[in-house]
N, C-alpha and C positions, 0 to 999 in steps of 0.2 A: 668647563669642558661638556659639551653636548654629548650624551650617550643615548643613542637609540636602543630600543630593546634588543634588536638583533646584533648589536655590537656590545652588549654588556657581558661581564664575566659570567661563565656558566655557573661558577661557585666561588667561594673564598679560596678554595684549594688551587684554582686556576691562576689567580693573580698572586697568591703567596708563592707557589712554585716558580713562577716567572721572576718574581722579585728576588727570590733567593740567588738567582744567577745573573741578575741585572742590578748591580749594586753601585752604580755611579749615577748620580742624578744632579738636580739643581735645587738648592734650598732657596725659597722665596721668603723674605722677611719685609714686612711693612716698613717703609721709610718714615723718617722723623719730619714733622711739621712741614708738609708740602713737598718733601723730597720724593723722588721715585723710589720704588722698591729695591732692596738689595737682592741680587740673585747670585748665589755662591755655588759654583760646581764643586762636587765633593764625592769621594767614596763614602760608603756607610754600610753598616751591617744591620740587617733587618732581623730582629728577634721575634718570630711569630709567637712563641710561647708567652712572652711578656707584652706583646703588642707594642713594641717601641723599636726605634732605629737609633743606632749608636754611631757617633762620629766625633770628630775633634777639629779644631781650627786653630791657627796661630793666634797668640794673644793680641798682636797688633792689628788684627782684622778689623776693618772699620764698622762691621755690622753689629758689634756687641752692644753698643748703647741702644740701638734700634730694637735689638732682640730683647733687651731687659725692659724696654718701655712697653713692648707688646709681644709677648711670648707665643702668640698664635701664628703659626707659619704653615707653608705648604712645601713638602718635599715631592718634587715632580720627577718622574723617570719616563723617558720615551726611547724606544728601541724597535728593532725588527721592522724597520720602515722600507717601504718601496713605492716607487711612483708606477702608477698603472695607466698606460695609454688607453685613450677612449676606445678605440677598436676592440680591445680585449673585453670590454664590458658591454658591447652592443647586444641588444636583444636578438635572439635567433631570427626573427622575422623582420628586422630593421637593416638598413645599410651600416656596414662597419663604421663609416665615417660619422654616424649619428650616436655612437657610444660616448659615454661621458668619462673623461679622465678623472682619476682620483688618487688619493694617497691611502696606502695600507700602512697601519702602525699599531703597535701595542703601547699603552700608556696607563700608568698608575700614579695617581695623585694621593699622597697621605697628608691629610690635614692633622697638624700635631700641636701639642703644647710643649714648648721647649723648656728643658731644665738644664741650666748651666752647671757644670761639674767643675769645681775648683780645688776640692780635697785632693791632695796628692795621691793617697792610697786609692781613692775612687777613680781618679784618672788613670792610674796604672792598671786597675782591674778593667776599665773600659778599653784601654789599648790592647790589653792581652786578649780580650774577646775579639777585637777587630783583627789582631794578628792570626788568631785561631781560625777565623773565617777566611782571611785572604791568603794565608800561608799555612794550610793544614799539613803541609809536609815538613814544617818547622824551618830551622835554618837560622833563625833570629834569636838572639837572647831574650829572656823574659824581662819585662818591664817591672822594675821594683824601685820603690823610693829609696834614694841614697845609694843605689847600686849602679855601677857601670854596666853597659854603656849609656843607658837611656835615662837613668835617674835624674841626672843633671838637667836634662831637657824638659822635664815636666813642667817647670816653671814658665816655659815659653809657649805653652799651649792651654786651651781651655776645652774640657769635654762637653759634649752635648748629648743628653738623652731626649729624644723626640718621641713623646708619648702620643701614640696615634689615637685620634678622637673620631675620624671619619676617613673612609676609603672610597675613592672613585677610580674605577678600573674600566678600561675600554680596549677591546680587541676588534679593530676595524678591518675585517677581512671578507668582504663581499657577503655579509651574512643575509642580506635580503635578496641575493641574486639566485637565479634557478641553478639547479645542479649542472645543467649543460654549460652555462656561462662559468660557473666556478671551475669546472673541469678544463675549460678552455683557458682560464687565467692561470691555472696551475701548471699547465703544459707550456704556456708562454713564459712563465717565470723560470721553469727548468731550462728552456731554450736559451733565454737571455743570460741567466746565470750571472748576474752582476752583483755588486755589493748589497747585501741584505736580502736578495731574492730567495735564497735557500730558506732562511728563517721565516720570511713571509709565507712562502708556499707551505712550510710546515705548519704554521697556524691555520692557513686556509684549509688544508686537508684534515687536521685534527679536529677542527670545529665543524667541518662538514660531516665527518663520520663519527664524531665523538657522541 
């Protein structure tokens, strides 16, 4: 992923706060012997204190042998995207039709070393951490080995601890454009108010005035 200086995260805090509420991504695992990579959509919990992402997958998932052969993976998260028409980006002294269309988006790629979790008690602890993140209001029974309702299901899954070794974060929101052009884009996003436009506008304004 190309990251120009004006699109880079302002700090670790920016991408960490974003990742805390954007917790669905795609896990890319190298394929075996000439096979294409596996790409697995999944929910995950990013633990900033430990520097790892926690998730789990069904035991029959076909990626396990590839993952065990090469535990170096990438967890990719992309969201808050919007298409930006060319006229919105035109320079003030140029015809609107000369503006360049582009995409706005936020993206965080975590390069990780995967650790498979098969111990039942460790899997239960991992699942409880995920539940605490996704259901802070509670409502579901605690996962415990040998206990209903989830204990008997533990054998059907494998846990994953994704130890983060490198982070690449990009927030592509007109960072190299003039204030006049950014203000025009912000107004146009508000007027269009399509899917993703509000989040893209929030990024645009916060990075402009942050």
